[in-house]
N, C-alpha and C positions, 0 to 999 in steps of 0.2 A: 424861343425857349420851349413853348408848348410842343413844337415839333420834335425836339430832342427828347422830351419826357415821354411823349407818345411812342416814339421810336424805341426808347429804352424799355417801355412797358411791353411793346410788341415782341421785342427780342427775348425778354424775360418769360413771357407766356410761351413762346416757341421753345425755349430751353426747358422750361418746366414740363411741357407736353412731351418732348422727346425723352426726358428723364423718366417720366411716369411709364411710358411705353417700354423703355429699356428695362426698368425695374420689373415689370410684368413678365417680359421675356426671360430675364434672369431668374425670376422666381420659378417659372416653369422649368427652366434648365436645371436649377438646383433640385427641384422636386423630382425630376426624371433621373438625375444623377444619384439620388439617394437610394434608388433601387438598382440592383444588379440587372443586367440585361436578361430579360425573360423571367425574372423573379416574380412570385405572386405578390400582390399588394396586401393580402391578408392570409392568415392561416388559422384554421380552427381545429380543435380537437374535441372528441366526444360530443359531436353535434347531435342535438335532439330538437329539431325545428318543427314547430306545430303551426299549421295554417288553419285559421277558423274563418267562417263566413256566417254572419248573422248569429253568432254565438255557438255555432255548431263546428265541431272538429271535422275538417275536410281532408287534410293531409298531415301525415307525420313522417318526416324524413329523419332517419337515424344513420349516422356515419361516424366512423372512428376519426377520420381526417378529411378536412376540406381545404383546398387551395384555391384562392380567389384571384383570377387573372383578369379582373375587370379593368385593369389599367392598360391593357393591350389594345391595339387597333381592332382586333376581332376578339371581344371579351368572352371568357368562359369560366366555368367553375369545374374543378377536377376533384374527384373522390378516389384517390389512388388505392385505398384499402377497402373499397366497396361501399355499398349502401343497402339499406332496407327502407322501403317506402310502403307505408300503410295509407290507403285512401278509402274514403267512404262515399257511396253514391247518395242520391237524394232520399233513398229509403233507409239509410243508415247501415247498408250492407258493406262489409269490409272486403277489399282486395289487397293483395300484397305483391311486391316485386322485390327481388334481391339479385345482386350481382357482385362479383369480386372487384369490379372497377366500373366507374361511370364518369361521364363528362357531359356537362350541360352548356350549350352554346346560347348565350344571352340574346343575341340579335335574331337568330333564326328560330329559337324555341325548340331546337332539336336536342334530344337526349340520346347519347350513345352508351348502351349498357354492354359490358363485355365480361366474358369468363363466368361460367356457371350461372347464367341468367335463368331465374325461375319466376314465372308469373302465375299467380293463382287468383282467379277472379271470384267475385262474390257468388256467381252462379256455377262454380266448380269447374271452369275451364282451367286446365293446367298446361302451361307452355314451358318447355325447356329449350334453351338455345345457347350457342356459343357467343352470339352477338345479337342484339336487338336494338333497333332504332325506334324512338318514339317521337313523332312529330306532334308536339303539344298543340300547336295552332290549328292544324287540320284534323286532329284527333285520329291519327293513323299510326299503325305500327308495321314494321317491315324488317326483313333481314335478307341477306344474300348467303347466309351460312346455313349449315344443317340445323334442323330443329325437330322436336317431337311435340305434338299437341294432342291432348285428349279433351274432347268436347263433353259438355254436360250430359249428352244422350249416350255416352259410352263409345262413340266412334272416335277414331284417332288417325293421325297422319304421322308418318316418319318422312320428313322432307329432306331431300339431298341438296337442294339448290336454294331454297328460300321461299318466302311468301310475302304478300301484302294483305293488310286487313284493317278494317275499322277497329278502333280501340276496344269496342265492345264485342268484337268477333262476329257480328251479324253479317258482315261481308268479308269473306275469306277467300283469297285467291292464291292457291299454291302453284308453284312453277313446275315442280317435279316431285312426286311423292309416291309412297306406298302406304296402304292403310286399310282400315275397315270403315265402311260407311253404312250406318244403319238406316234402313228405309222403312217407312210405315206403309205397309201394303194397303191399308184402308184409305190413306190419302191418295195413293195412286189410282185406286179404283174409283174414288170420288171425282178425280180429275177427268176421267174418261167420259 
């Protein structure tokens, strides 16, 4: 008699376990079916996102529209009507970047800014480009498209092919450009 009861309990535990796993699988399927293929999981309008650190405002992102695709295998956030980002350094100096379109890839930390990209740094560097990539993790900016940049000392580059740079523009590598470079003759003489 004990054997039949134990066998019955074992079968019931097995059935219950299978049912629980089947329910979880069905729940995921129903959740996935509720979204159209490729549809965003969320949509935001008139975004004004402020990020603070230790009570100080660090970043302010302003966008008319945000589409959140964090439900996809390669999650990203899209700003189809452009963005304006204000950010402050440790000294409280403000820099801005604007573009007509932007996309941020969650896993890689890469931001792709397109159409009428304008970056103005706190120390007066002005960059204009058709497209600009910002690697947030490595603090690096780059493009393969034409650009114009005016540095704080008045020198400038009109680049036809693109550049790579640290995000503070202390390291700037242009691939092909024309421009004016200001040279301090006193520094050259001191180096001799």
